[in-house]
Every structure is written in structure tokens, then in C-alpha cells.
TORKOL-4160 file (C-alpha; in steps of 0.2 Angstrom, whole numbers, padded with zeros to 4 digits, m for minus):
341
<pt num="1" X="0668" Y="0327" Z="0806"/>
<pt num="2" X="0684" Y="0337" Z="0808"/>
<pt num="3" X="0686" Y="0347" Z="0824"/>
<pt num="4" X="0697" Y="0360" Z="0832"/>
<pt num="5" X="0707" Y="0354" Z="0847"/>
<pt num="6" X="0707" Y="0369" Z="0858"/>
<pt num="7" X="0693" Y="0373" Z="0870"/>
<pt num="8" X="0692" Y="0390" Z="0878"/>
<pt num="9" X="0678" Y="0394" Z="0891"/>
<pt num="10" X="0671" Y="0412" Z="0888"/>
<pt num="11" X="0662" Y="0423" Z="0900"/>
<pt num="12" X="0647" Y="0432" Z="0896"/>
<pt num="13" X="0656" Y="0448" Z="0900"/>
<pt num="14" X="0670" Y="0459" Z="0894"/>
<pt num="15" X="0683" Y="0450" Z="0904"/>
<pt num="16" X="0689" Y="0466" Z="0914"/>
<pt num="17" X="0699" Y="0464" Z="0930"/>
<pt num="18" X="0689" Y="0460" Z="0945"/>
<pt num="19" X="0689" Y="0467" Z="0962"/>
<pt num="20" X="0682" Y="0456" Z="0976"/>
<pt num="21" X="0674" Y="0466" Z="0990"/>
<pt num="22" X="0678" Y="0463" Z="1008"/>
<pt num="23" X="0662" Y="0452" Z="1010"/>
<pt num="24" X="0669" Y="0440" Z="0998"/>
<pt num="25" X="0682" Y="0430" Z="1008"/>
<pt num="26" X="0691" Y="0421" Z="0994"/>
<pt num="27" X="0696" Y="0428" Z="0977"/>
<pt num="28" X="0694" Y="0416" Z="0962"/>
<pt num="29" X="0699" Y="0417" Z="0944"/>
<pt num="30" X="0690" Y="0410" Z="0929"/>
<pt num="31" X="0671" Y="0409" Z="0926"/>
<pt num="32" X="0655" Y="0402" Z="0934"/>
<pt num="33" X="0645" Y="0391" Z="0922"/>
<pt num="34" X="0627" Y="0390" Z="0927"/>
<pt num="35" X="0619" Y="0373" Z="0926"/>
<pt num="36" X="0603" Y="0379" Z="0932"/>
<pt num="37" X="0593" Y="0395" Z="0932"/>
<pt num="38" X="0596" Y="0400" Z="0950"/>
<pt num="39" X="0593" Y="0416" Z="0959"/>
<pt num="40" X="0607" Y="0429" Z="0959"/>
<pt num="41" X="0607" Y="0437" Z="0976"/>
<pt num="42" X="0613" Y="0454" Z="0981"/>
<pt num="43" X="0614" Y="0447" Z="0998"/>
<pt num="44" X="0613" Y="0428" Z="1000"/>
<pt num="45" X="0611" Y="0429" Z="1019"/>
<pt num="46" X="0596" Y="0441" Z="1018"/>
<pt num="47" X="0590" Y="0433" Z="1002"/>
<pt num="48" X="0588" Y="0450" Z="0993"/>
<pt num="49" X="0587" Y="0449" Z="0974"/>
<pt num="50" X="0583" Y="0466" Z="0966"/>
<pt num="51" X="0575" Y="0463" Z="0950"/>
<pt num="52" X="0572" Y="0445" Z="0953"/>
<pt num="53" X="0588" Y="0441" Z="0943"/>
<pt num="54" X="0592" Y="0423" Z="0939"/>
<pt num="55" X="0608" Y="0416" Z="0930"/>
<pt num="56" X="0604" Y="0409" Z="0913"/>
<pt num="57" X="0607" Y="0390" Z="0911"/>
<pt num="58" X="0622" Y="0385" Z="0901"/>
<pt num="59" X="0629" Y="0403" Z="0902"/>
<pt num="60" X="0646" Y="0408" Z="0909"/>
<pt num="61" X="0649" Y="0423" Z="0920"/>
<pt num="62" X="0665" Y="0431" Z="0926"/>
<pt num="63" X="0669" Y="0424" Z="0943"/>
<pt num="64" X="0675" Y="0436" Z="0957"/>
<pt num="65" X="0676" Y="0425" Z="0972"/>
<pt num="66" X="0667" Y="0414" Z="0985"/>
<pt num="67" X="0661" Y="0417" Z="1003"/>
<pt num="68" X="0674" Y="0405" Z="1011"/>
<pt num="69" X="0686" Y="0391" Z="1008"/>
<pt num="70" X="0672" Y="0378" Z="1009"/>
<pt num="71" X="0660" Y="0389" Z="1000"/>
<pt num="72" X="0641" Y="0390" Z="1000"/>
<pt num="73" X="0640" Y="0404" Z="0987"/>
<pt num="74" X="0650" Y="0410" Z="0972"/>
<pt num="75" X="0652" Y="0429" Z="0969"/>
<pt num="76" X="0650" Y="0433" Z="0950"/>
<pt num="77" X="0648" Y="0449" Z="0939"/>
<pt num="78" X="0633" Y="0450" Z="0927"/>
<pt num="79" X="0630" Y="0462" Z="0913"/>
<pt num="80" X="0614" Y="0472" Z="0912"/>
<pt num="81" X="0608" Y="0471" Z="0930"/>
<pt num="82" X="0609" Y="0482" Z="0945"/>
<pt num="83" X="0619" Y="0479" Z="0955"/>
<pt num="84" X="0630" Y="0469" Z="0943"/>
<pt num="85" X="0639" Y="0459" Z="0957"/>
<pt num="86" X="0629" Y="0444" Z="0963"/>
<pt num="87" X="0629" Y="0429" Z="0974"/>
<pt num="88" X="0624" Y="0411" Z="0967"/>
<pt num="89" X="0623" Y="0395" Z="0976"/>
<pt num="90" X="0638" Y="0384" Z="0972"/>
<pt num="91" X="0626" Y="0369" Z="0968"/>
<pt num="92" X="0620" Y="0379" Z="0954"/>
<pt num="93" X="0635" Y="0377" Z="0943"/>
<pt num="94" X="0653" Y="0375" Z="0940"/>
<pt num="95" X="0669" Y="0385" Z="0943"/>
<pt num="96" X="0679" Y="0384" Z="0927"/>
<pt num="97" X="0697" Y="0389" Z="0923"/>
<pt num="98" X="0707" Y="0388" Z="0908"/>
<pt num="99" X="0721" Y="0374" Z="0909"/>
<pt num="100" X="0736" Y="0381" Z="0901"/>
<pt num="101" X="0742" Y="0371" Z="0887"/>
<pt num="102" X="0732" Y="0356" Z="0891"/>
<pt num="103" X="0717" Y="0358" Z="0879"/>
<pt num="104" X="0706" Y="0356" Z="0894"/>
<pt num="105" X="0696" Y="0367" Z="0906"/>
<pt num="106" X="0697" Y="0362" Z="0924"/>
<pt num="107" X="0681" Y="0363" Z="0934"/>
<pt num="108" X="0677" Y="0363" Z="0952"/>
<pt num="109" X="0659" Y="0362" Z="0957"/>
<pt num="110" X="0661" Y="0360" Z="0976"/>
<pt num="111" X="0668" Y="0377" Z="0981"/>
<pt num="112" X="0684" Y="0368" Z="0987"/>
<pt num="113" X="0696" Y="0355" Z="0982"/>
<pt num="114" X="0685" Y="0340" Z="0985"/>
<pt num="115" X="0674" Y="0335" Z="0970"/>
<pt num="116" X="0686" Y="0344" Z="0958"/>
<pt num="117" X="0685" Y="0337" Z="0940"/>
<pt num="118" X="0690" Y="0341" Z="0922"/>
<pt num="119" X="0677" Y="0347" Z="0910"/>
<pt num="120" X="0683" Y="0340" Z="0893"/>
<pt num="121" X="0680" Y="0345" Z="0876"/>
<pt num="122" X="0666" Y="0337" Z="0866"/>
<pt num="123" X="0672" Y="0321" Z="0858"/>
<pt num="124" X="0681" Y="0326" Z="0842"/>
<pt num="125" X="0680" Y="0316" Z="0826"/>
<pt num="126" X="0668" Y="0302" Z="0823"/>
<pt num="127" X="0662" Y="0295" Z="0839"/>
<pt num="128" X="0646" Y="0286" Z="0845"/>
<pt num="129" X="0649" Y="0294" Z="0862"/>
<pt num="130" X="0648" Y="0312" Z="0857"/>
<pt num="131" X="0633" Y="0321" Z="0865"/>
<pt num="132" X="0623" Y="0336" Z="0858"/>
<pt num="133" X="0608" Y="0347" Z="0862"/>
<pt num="134" X="0597" Y="0353" Z="0848"/>
<pt num="135" X="0588" Y="0369" Z="0853"/>
<pt num="136" X="0572" Y="0372" Z="0843"/>
<pt num="137" X="0562" Y="0387" Z="0846"/>
<pt num="138" X="0544" Y="0391" Z="0844"/>
<pt num="139" X="0547" Y="0408" Z="0836"/>
<pt num="140" X="0531" Y="0417" Z="0840"/>
<pt num="141" X="0533" Y="0414" Z="0858"/>
<pt num="142" X="0551" Y="0420" Z="0858"/>
<pt num="143" X="0546" Y="0436" Z="0849"/>
<pt num="144" X="0533" Y="0440" Z="0863"/>
<pt num="145" X="0548" Y="0447" Z="0873"/>
<pt num="146" X="0559" Y="0452" Z="0858"/>
<pt num="147" X="0547" Y="0462" Z="0848"/>
<pt num="148" X="0560" Y="0475" Z="0842"/>
<pt num="149" X="0573" Y="0464" Z="0834"/>
<pt num="150" X="0572" Y="0462" Z="0815"/>
<pt num="151" X="0566" Y="0443" Z="0814"/>
<pt num="152" X="0552" Y="0447" Z="0826"/>
<pt num="153" X="0546" Y="0464" Z="0819"/>
<pt num="154" X="0545" Y="0456" Z="0802"/>
<pt num="155" X="0536" Y="0440" Z="0807"/>
<pt num="156" X="0520" Y="0437" Z="0798"/>
<pt num="157" X="0507" Y="0423" Z="0798"/>
<pt num="158" X="0513" Y="0415" Z="0782"/>
<pt num="159" X="0531" Y="0414" Z="0785"/>
<pt num="160" X="0540" Y="0397" Z="0788"/>
<pt num="161" X="0543" Y="0401" Z="0807"/>
<pt num="162" X="0525" Y="0405" Z="0811"/>
<pt num="163" X="0521" Y="0387" Z="0810"/>
<pt num="164" X="0537" Y="0377" Z="0810"/>
<pt num="165" X="0551" Y="0376" Z="0823"/>
<pt num="166" X="0566" Y="0388" Z="0821"/>
<pt num="167" X="0584" Y="0383" Z="0824"/>
<pt num="168" X="0591" Y="0391" Z="0839"/>
<pt num="169" X="0607" Y="0380" Z="0839"/>
<pt num="170" X="0616" Y="0364" Z="0840"/>
<pt num="171" X="0627" Y="0363" Z="0855"/>
<pt num="172" X="0641" Y="0351" Z="0859"/>
<pt num="173" X="0640" Y="0344" Z="0876"/>
<pt num="174" X="0645" Y="0344" Z="0890"/>
<pt num="175" X="0639" Y="0361" Z="0896"/>
<pt num="176" X="0653" Y="0373" Z="0895"/>
<pt num="177" X="0660" Y="0366" Z="0879"/>
<pt num="178" X="0660" Y="0382" Z="0869"/>
<pt num="179" X="0671" Y="0396" Z="0861"/>
<pt num="180" X="0684" Y="0384" Z="0854"/>
<pt num="181" X="0699" Y="0393" Z="0847"/>
<pt num="182" X="0689" Y="0409" Z="0848"/>
<pt num="183" X="0698" Y="0426" Z="0852"/>
<pt num="184" X="0693" Y="0437" Z="0867"/>
<pt num="185" X="0688" Y="0450" Z="0854"/>
<pt num="186" X="0677" Y="0439" Z="0845"/>
<pt num="187" X="0668" Y="0433" Z="0861"/>
<pt num="188" X="0665" Y="0451" Z="0866"/>
<pt num="189" X="0657" Y="0455" Z="0850"/>
<pt num="190" X="0647" Y="0439" Z="0850"/>
<pt num="191" X="0639" Y="0442" Z="0868"/>
<pt num="192" X="0630" Y="0458" Z="0863"/>
<pt num="193" X="0617" Y="0457" Z="0850"/>
<pt num="194" X="0621" Y="0474" Z="0844"/>
<pt num="195" X="0639" Y="0470" Z="0840"/>
<pt num="196" X="0636" Y="0453" Z="0832"/>
<pt num="197" X="0636" Y="0460" Z="0815"/>
<pt num="198" X="0654" Y="0465" Z="0817"/>
<pt num="199" X="0659" Y="0447" Z="0817"/>
<pt num="200" X="0665" Y="0439" Z="0801"/>
<pt num="201" X="0651" Y="0433" Z="0790"/>
<pt num="202" X="0648" Y="0414" Z="0791"/>
<pt num="203" X="0654" Y="0407" Z="0774"/>
<pt num="204" X="0641" Y="0394" Z="0767"/>
<pt num="205" X="0636" Y="0387" Z="0750"/>
<pt num="206" X="0621" Y="0396" Z="0742"/>
<pt num="207" X="0609" Y="0382" Z="0745"/>
<pt num="208" X="0614" Y="0381" Z="0764"/>
<pt num="209" X="0613" Y="0399" Z="0766"/>
<pt num="210" X="0595" Y="0400" Z="0758"/>
<pt num="211" X="0589" Y="0386" Z="0770"/>
<pt num="212" X="0597" Y="0393" Z="0785"/>
<pt num="213" X="0589" Y="0410" Z="0783"/>
<pt num="214" X="0572" Y="0402" Z="0782"/>
<pt num="215" X="0574" Y="0390" Z="0797"/>
<pt num="216" X="0585" Y="0402" Z="0807"/>
<pt num="217" X="0575" Y="0418" Z="0806"/>
<pt num="218" X="0587" Y="0425" Z="0820"/>
<pt num="219" X="0600" Y="0426" Z="0806"/>
<pt num="220" X="0592" Y="0443" Z="0802"/>
<pt num="221" X="0601" Y="0449" Z="0818"/>
<pt num="222" X="0616" Y="0438" Z="0816"/>
<pt num="223" X="0612" Y="0424" Z="0827"/>
<pt num="224" X="0621" Y="0413" Z="0814"/>
<pt num="225" X="0637" Y="0421" Z="0818"/>
<pt num="226" X="0634" Y="0420" Z="0836"/>
<pt num="227" X="0630" Y="0401" Z="0836"/>
<pt num="228" X="0645" Y="0397" Z="0825"/>
<pt num="229" X="0657" Y="0407" Z="0836"/>
<pt num="230" X="0651" Y="0400" Z="0852"/>
<pt num="231" X="0645" Y="0382" Z="0848"/>
<pt num="232" X="0649" Y="0378" Z="0830"/>
<pt num="233" X="0668" Y="0380" Z="0833"/>
<pt num="234" X="0667" Y="0366" Z="0845"/>
<pt num="235" X="0658" Y="0355" Z="0833"/>
<pt num="236" X="0668" Y="0357" Z="0817"/>
<pt num="237" X="0681" Y="0367" Z="0808"/>
<pt num="238" X="0668" Y="0370" Z="0794"/>
<pt num="239" X="0653" Y="0381" Z="0796"/>
<pt num="240" X="0646" Y="0373" Z="0781"/>
<pt num="241" X="0646" Y="0356" Z="0790"/>
<pt num="242" X="0640" Y="0363" Z="0806"/>
<pt num="243" X="0625" Y="0371" Z="0798"/>
<pt num="244" X="0621" Y="0358" Z="0785"/>
<pt num="245" X="0620" Y="0345" Z="0798"/>
<pt num="246" X="0610" Y="0356" Z="0810"/>
<pt num="247" X="0597" Y="0360" Z="0796"/>
<pt num="248" X="0596" Y="0341" Z="0792"/>
<pt num="249" X="0590" Y="0338" Z="0810"/>
<pt num="250" X="0578" Y="0352" Z="0809"/>
<pt num="251" X="0571" Y="0345" Z="0793"/>
<pt num="252" X="0567" Y="0329" Z="0802"/>
<pt num="253" X="0559" Y="0338" Z="0816"/>
<pt num="254" X="0548" Y="0349" Z="0805"/>
<pt num="255" X="0543" Y="0334" Z="0795"/>
<pt num="256" X="0537" Y="0325" Z="0811"/>
<pt num="257" X="0522" Y="0322" Z="0821"/>
<pt num="258" X="0529" Y="0335" Z="0833"/>
<pt num="259" X="0528" Y="0349" Z="0821"/>
<pt num="260" X="0510" Y="0343" Z="0816"/>
<pt num="261" X="0505" Y="0343" Z="0834"/>
<pt num="262" X="0510" Y="0361" Z="0836"/>
<pt num="263" X="0504" Y="0368" Z="0819"/>
<pt num="264" X="0487" Y="0360" Z="0822"/>
<pt num="265" X="0486" Y="0367" Z="0840"/>
<pt num="266" X="0491" Y="0385" Z="0838"/>
<pt num="267" X="0482" Y="0395" Z="0851"/>
<pt num="268" X="0479" Y="0380" Z="0862"/>
<pt num="269" X="0488" Y="0373" Z="0877"/>
<pt num="270" X="0499" Y="0357" Z="0875"/>
<pt num="271" X="0507" Y="0347" Z="0889"/>
<pt num="272" X="0524" Y="0339" Z="0890"/>
<pt num="273" X="0516" Y="0322" Z="0889"/>
<pt num="274" X="0507" Y="0327" Z="0873"/>
<pt num="275" X="0524" Y="0333" Z="0865"/>
<pt num="276" X="0533" Y="0318" Z="0871"/>
<pt num="277" X="0520" Y="0306" Z="0864"/>
<pt num="278" X="0522" Y="0315" Z="0847"/>
<pt num="279" X="0541" Y="0312" Z="0848"/>
<pt num="280" X="0538" Y="0293" Z="0852"/>
<pt num="281" X="0526" Y="0292" Z="0837"/>
<pt num="282" X="0539" Y="0299" Z="0825"/>
<pt num="283" X="0556" Y="0294" Z="0832"/>
<pt num="284" X="0552" Y="0278" Z="0842"/>
<pt num="285" X="0546" Y="0273" Z="0859"/>
<pt num="286" X="0556" Y="0282" Z="0873"/>
<pt num="287" X="0562" Y="0296" Z="0861"/>
<pt num="288" X="0551" Y="0309" Z="0870"/>
<pt num="289" X="0560" Y="0306" Z="0887"/>
<pt num="290" X="0575" Y="0314" Z="0879"/>
<pt num="291" X="0566" Y="0330" Z="0876"/>
<pt num="292" X="0564" Y="0345" Z="0888"/>
<pt num="293" X="0549" Y="0356" Z="0884"/>
<pt num="294" X="0553" Y="0374" Z="0890"/>
<pt num="295" X="0539" Y="0386" Z="0895"/>
<pt num="296" X="0539" Y="0404" Z="0900"/>
<pt num="297" X="0524" Y="0415" Z="0904"/>
<pt num="298" X="0512" Y="0402" Z="0900"/>
<pt num="299" X="0519" Y="0399" Z="0882"/>
<pt num="300" X="0530" Y="0385" Z="0875"/>
<pt num="301" X="0545" Y="0393" Z="0870"/>
<pt num="302" X="0558" Y="0380" Z="0865"/>
<pt num="303" X="0562" Y="0361" Z="0864"/>
<pt num="304" X="0579" Y="0355" Z="0871"/>
<pt num="305" X="0582" Y="0339" Z="0862"/>
<pt num="306" X="0596" Y="0327" Z="0869"/>
<pt num="307" X="0606" Y="0318" Z="0855"/>
<pt num="308" X="0620" Y="0306" Z="0856"/>
<pt num="309" X="0631" Y="0299" Z="0842"/>
<pt num="310" X="0640" Y="0303" Z="0826"/>
<pt num="311" X="0629" Y="0316" Z="0817"/>
<pt num="312" X="0631" Y="0317" Z="0798"/>
<pt num="313" X="0618" Y="0322" Z="0785"/>
<pt num="314" X="0604" Y="0309" Z="0784"/>
<pt num="315" X="0608" Y="0302" Z="0801"/>
<pt num="316" X="0591" Y="0297" Z="0808"/>
<pt num="317" X="0586" Y="0308" Z="0822"/>
<pt num="318" X="0578" Y="0292" Z="0830"/>
<pt num="319" X="0595" Y="0284" Z="0832"/>
<pt num="320" X="0603" Y="0300" Z="0840"/>
<pt num="321" X="0588" Y="0302" Z="0852"/>
<pt num="322" X="0586" Y="0284" Z="0858"/>
<pt num="323" X="0605" Y="0284" Z="0862"/>
<pt num="324" X="0604" Y="0300" Z="0872"/>
<pt num="325" X="0601" Y="0302" Z="0891"/>
<pt num="326" X="0583" Y="0305" Z="0897"/>
<pt num="327" X="0579" Y="0322" Z="0904"/>
<pt num="328" X="0566" Y="0328" Z="0916"/>
<pt num="329" X="0552" Y="0340" Z="0910"/>
<pt num="330" X="0535" Y="0345" Z="0916"/>
<pt num="331" X="0528" Y="0361" Z="0909"/>
<pt num="332" X="0512" Y="0365" Z="0899"/>
<pt num="333" X="0509" Y="0380" Z="0888"/>
<pt num="334" X="0500" Y="0388" Z="0874"/>
<pt num="335" X="0507" Y="0387" Z="0856"/>
<pt num="336" X="0508" Y="0405" Z="0852"/>
<pt num="337" X="0502" Y="0412" Z="0836"/>
<pt num="338" X="0510" Y="0426" Z="0827"/>
<pt num="339" X="0507" Y="0443" Z="0834"/>
<pt num="340" X="0511" Y="0452" Z="0850"/>
<pt num="341" X="0499" Y="0451" Z="0865"/>
């Protein structure tokens, strides 16, 4: 694979100038990258959280400041919530800043100078050390909370994504490795679903486009453009390579005992143990330990699949799974059928 050499960390915001209120003692530049879905407080001292807002894991937010030099909380700005300025615990994520001319992004996860580190780009070029996360959605569950978007309003029982996993994305790791060589204007368009259609179309071969439209129903609302701009640019300089290899992984997943387990239990509850056992059956003993089963509202919404190694078309997923790091997971949920409850 051939990769771009520049990494830029993008915020999930418009990048406007920040004003830190008097309550924030130390102004900071850069971004806060959430590593966990932590609460975002209006007041961390009083633990007030209007709207029960949480930061989204693996998302970057504009960083305004911290409460003191040896901080306990970062002050960030979030779009779409009121109030937009919120406090999050420093243990929830990383302080990231662009390192001029270095091709690296400096990160400080401690709130001070101690514990500072460099968050490097994903390994570029062929490497057995490269790490990735394959996010595979169970689309009917996703659509329960996104009923108005095209891929959900058009979903019917006989469509592929009603009984197979849908591609959310293939994400180079570590977390925060996204927006490689992407302009600020492109990031702004990508962050809002309503403006993603203004991004340049993803150029693919006809066969790849046909398969992607089937396996990634979100392409109806330009998810393909978003995933390419945010994650694919850190994977390859070729969208064809990025999506062809993503689709090959999805074909292996949808041809496995994992998909059979879900398809034969639509409307029923599955546990993490059952899902992991199906991974072990198809991809080797221990493969299931590399998979996080994600649930929301009593439904299984997504699988986060840890992978490690050089990905090419026809690379066995078993090799990539067994080389990856184990991950904790403990949820159970219903396999949602098509239709809105």
C-alpha cells in the first residue's frame, strides 16, 4: 500500500477562534481526542450535565483550556449541544496539537508536561505492525435512531443490509490518526452529514462502486466520502485500494459463522460470549477476544474488530485478528429486524 506522509488532526468543529472563560485557568490550543465516551459537564465541580451529554469515542473536539496547570479537566467546545462549552476529565482522552513540519501530532494525556507523548501516524507502507479497526454495523439497529436519512427510510426486509453486516469504516490506528493531508474546508464539509455531498465524489472502479453501494448503505448519504476523507486518506493515497480492501474484509465477515449467528437470531438477544464464539469458529481460537460488541438501547449496533498486519485483497482475516490486541467487551442485545419500533 502507498500512503500519504502528512497527518493532520481535525476537530469535529468549525475551527473558529476560542475564548476561554474566567473559570478556565489555563488556555490551550489544539484538540481533545476522546478515548472513552465520558460525560461532558457544564460544571465538573457540581457534576451538572444538561442533556446527559457524552463525548464520542475516537472523535476530536476543539480544546479551549484546562482548569489548572496540573489539570483534572479539559474545557472543550461541542457542536449541537447547549451549552456547547463543556468540561471532560483529562483521563478520558488526549490533548493533541499539530507539530509544525514534523509529520507528527504531539499529544499530552496528563494535563501537564509529565506523561507527554507523540501520537504518530499509522505505519505507512507494507508492515506487519500496522493496526486497524474495522467497524461493522448492524444497520437496522443504527436506523432506529436515524430514521430520516435515505439509507434508513429506504431500508426493506429483502435488502442486503437487513441480514448482513454493513461497512461503517476501516480506521487506521492509533486513535487520532485521521484527516491525513485534508484541508480545513474539507473537514468542515465532512463533519456535517448535510454538507458531505459537497465533498468530491470518491472515484472507484465500477465493480467496486457497485459492491460498496450494497455493503455500505450509508453511501446514500455520502458516508463513503466522509470515511475516505477522515480515515481512508491515512490508509492509502488510493480510494480504490482503501475500499477494495475494506470490502474484502467485509466479504469474509459476511461469509462467516458470525453473520450466520446474527441472521438466524433476528429479533432475539445475543451475548458477547456467543458473538465471540462465532468469531473463534470462523477465524480461529482467540479471534473473538479481539472484537468489541457494542450495544445501545438494548440493541447490538456494531462490531469493532481489531486487526493487525499488512492488509491486501485476499489477506485472511484470521491472520489479522489473531495478531491484534485483545479488547474488553461485555454487552448483550437484541438483533434488530428491519422496521422502526
